[in-house]
N, C-alpha and C positions, 0 to 999 in steps of 0.2 A: 537623588532618588528612582531612577527609572525601573519603575511598573508591568507587567506584562500580564497582559489574561491568557492564559494557557486555554483552550479551550476543550472542554473533554465532553463523551454523554453520561447524561443521570446514570446509566443502568453501569456505570464503569465503579460508582461506589457500591460499597460494602452494605448498607443497610437498604441498598434499591432493591423494592419487592419482584423486582425482573431482573436483579444481577446479572450478569454476563457468570463462565464460568472461566474466565480468561480476563478478570478483573484485575488480578493480581499484577498484570503486566504492567498496567497501570503505577502501583507503586513500586514496581523493580525500576521501571525506568523514571519516575520522578525522581528519586532521591539524588541521582548522582547528577541532572542537570540544572536541580534546585540548587542545587550546593556548588555547583561553579559557577552556575548564573551568580547567586550570590557573593560570593567571592570577588567580581566583579560590580558589582554593586547594583546591580538586576534583578528586582525581585519577581518574582512568578507567581501567579495567584491563578488556580483552577475555575475556569470559569463551565456552570452548567452552555453550553453552545445554547442549545432553547430560551434559556429560561427567559422570561419576559422583562423581568427587573435588571439584567444585567447592562450595565449603562457604562459604553467601550467610550464616552469622554472623561472616564474618572481611570483611564489608562494609556501610557504612552501608545500603545500597538500592541497587534493582539497576531497570536502565533496556533495556529490549527494546531491540536494534538490531537489525543482519542476518545475521535469525535465517531465513535464507529457502531452506531444505529443509523447515519445517513443513506445507506440506502434503500432503505424502505419510503422514506423522504426526503427524494431529493433535491424537488422543485423547492421545497419549506426552506433544504438547507443552503441554497444555492440563493432563495431571495432573503437568508438572514446577513449571506457573506455579501450580498452585495450594499445592503446596509452599513456594514459593521464598517466594511472597507470605505466607503461615502465619507467616514469618521475618521480612523485610523489605521496608520498601514497594516498590512495585514501578511502576515506570511506562512504559505508561503500564497504568492500574488493571485486576486481573483483572477486574471486570466489565466494561472498554471491551472489553477481547479476546476474551473469551466472544460480548460482541454482534457484534463489528466480524470472528470469524473467518470467521462464512459472509457470507458477499453477501447474503442476507436480508435481509439490517440495510436495503439497497433498500427494502424494501417498509415498514419503520418511518418513514423519511424521505419517501417519498410519501404515507405515511396523515397527515404533521406539514404537511404541505402545499409539500416541497421537489420543485423539479422534479428529474424522474428521466428515464433514457432509459425509454422500453417496452419491458417484461418480464414474459417468460414464466418461469415457474417448473413445474419437471418432477422429475418421481422417476425419472425415468433416458434418455439420448440416445438413442433408438433410432428405428429405421427410423420408424417410425409419427409418433412422438411429433416429428421434424426434419421431414418431411413437411407436416402439420399445418402447422407453425407459419410457413410462408409465408404462408398463406391468416389465421390467425389473426393474425398481424403487416402483414397487405397490403404485402408487399413481396419483391420477387425474388430480395435478401443476408441473411442472417444468420447474425451471430455465436450459437457456446456455447461456454459456458463451464462449468467446473466451480463450484458454488458455495462449495466454500473450494479457494482455486487462486492466486497470486499469478503474476506473469512470465509471461504465455502460457499457465503448464502443462497440457496437454491442450486447449488451446483450439481449436476450429476456426471457418475462416471458409467461406460455403458460399453456393453459384448453384443457384436452382429449377433443376431436374433434373440437375443435378451428379451423381455415384457418390457414397456416403459415405466419408471416409477410413476407413481400423482403427479398432478398436474400442480399439486401443492408443493412437489419438490423439487420441480424444475423453472430456469427460469419464468415470470412473470411478463415478458415482452420480449423487445430484442435479444439477440443473444448471441454467442459465440460460440463456435464449436471447433473444437483443435483434435488431432490425434493424441488417445494417450502414450505419453513416455513414458516407457519403461525404465529409464535412468533413475526418475522420480522413487523409483522401489529402491534400486541396486546403490544409489550415488547419492542422489537427496538434489535440494535444488539451493543454489547460492545465493546470499543477500546480500551484496554492496552495498555501506553507507557511504555515503557523504556529505560533507557540508560546505558550504558554499564553494562550493564546489572539488576540495579537499579531501581525497581518500581519507576515512576513519578506520573501518575494519570490516571484516568477511564472515557473514556466519554459514555454516552449512544446516540446511531443515533436511529431519529426517523424518518421515512418517512412521504411526506405529505399528507394527506388525500388523499386514490382514488390512490394513486402510493404506488410502495412498494421498490420502489428504492432509499436509503436513503445519497444521494449524496447534498451537497446546490447548483449543479447545476438541481439539480429535486424539489427544493422546501423544501429537509430532512432540518433537525435540528439537532444542540445535547443539549444535557442536562448535565452537572456537576453530576458523580456518584461514589459512594462512596462504593467500592467494599468491602467483605470483603474477612477474611486471607483465608480461601479457595477458593476463587474466584480466586484473587492475583494469589497462589499458585498454580492453573491449569495453568493458564497464562505463569506463569514461566518454568510449568515442558514442556511447548512446547518449549522454548527458551532453557532449559538442553537438547534439542534434537537436538540441531544444535549446531554443532564443534568452526565454526568459531567465534573471538570476533568482536561484535557489537556497533557501535555508536549509532544508534537507532535502534528502532524494536519497531512494534504496531501489539499487537495479537486481530485479530478480531473475536471474538464467538459470537454467538447464542443459543437459548437453542432449544433442540429436543426434539421431544415426549415423551421419558423417562425422562423429566424434567432437563437432565444434559445439561451442555454448553459445543458445541465443537467448533474447530476452523474452522474458516469461509476461512479467511484466516490468514499468515503472511507477514507483510507488511517491508521489509527490502529495498529498492530500494529508494522510494521517496514516504513514507507515508506523510497523512500531520498530524503535528500534536499535532493537538486541543487545541492551545493553551489557550481558553477562558475556557477551565474544567482544567486547570495544573496551578494553579498560580503561582509556582514555573520556570515553563519549559525551562523560560530564562536559570537560575542559574543551573541546572541541566544538561537541554545541555553543557553548557560551561565545568562545572564540568569533564566531561565527554571526551569531546572533549581536553582537556589540557591532562586529564591522559591518553588516548588513545596515542596521540602525544610525548610525553614524553616514552611511551611505545615503539615509534617506533623509537626514537633517538638510 
């Protein structure tokens, strides 16, 4: 029997005093992948990533799961993974985590001819930086995001001439600024899921009425989407620009004014896998994990 530690955040557990409003997504994702892995002789066990009692030597490998509190402590997160990966195989790899941790990886992808959203990279989200961004991007609406962040944490949408949000609602340090894309409201965002490089399924994510954020904690919702072969090829070409083997990868794309799908993000650390839109997610995940485990032996 192979035993795998599946890392999660403590606030994904129902009885945690600061439980996340989207904690149920862990259970939704866990059920199919846990069952499918068990059918292949692989036992997954949920482990809180920053639990000092966690002993990696009692496991055969480690998978990064819903560790969704790491943006507030990225340094501690990386140091923990460095310690764990020195003792057991880590999926995705430490090199992948370090590269994907900051959204600056989008610059690397753009340099490798991957179509990405126009982006400004700035040291801080202060008033002069934000005011100049409208002209630099030639737009009247922008989105400001932390370079290290997830789930729209300390992210803001702003129209030209509007007052800035309070500083505690803006990125705490280095940020990226992008034009707001109306397609988010009309068409939504597409998430293409791959396991060990093989396409699994695609979810179309829509925001709630009056919002632009597509995460469940803000009222966003998902629909099953059947992409065309050309759309799958576009998402796969993004992974082709990444050299590391990947247990899982989620390519998030949105339509830009030229009508092309462009990469908004590539989630390689702890993406939600949208199990409701992927009827075969459990088997796809388990097969990929089994293959990658054998490759590491």
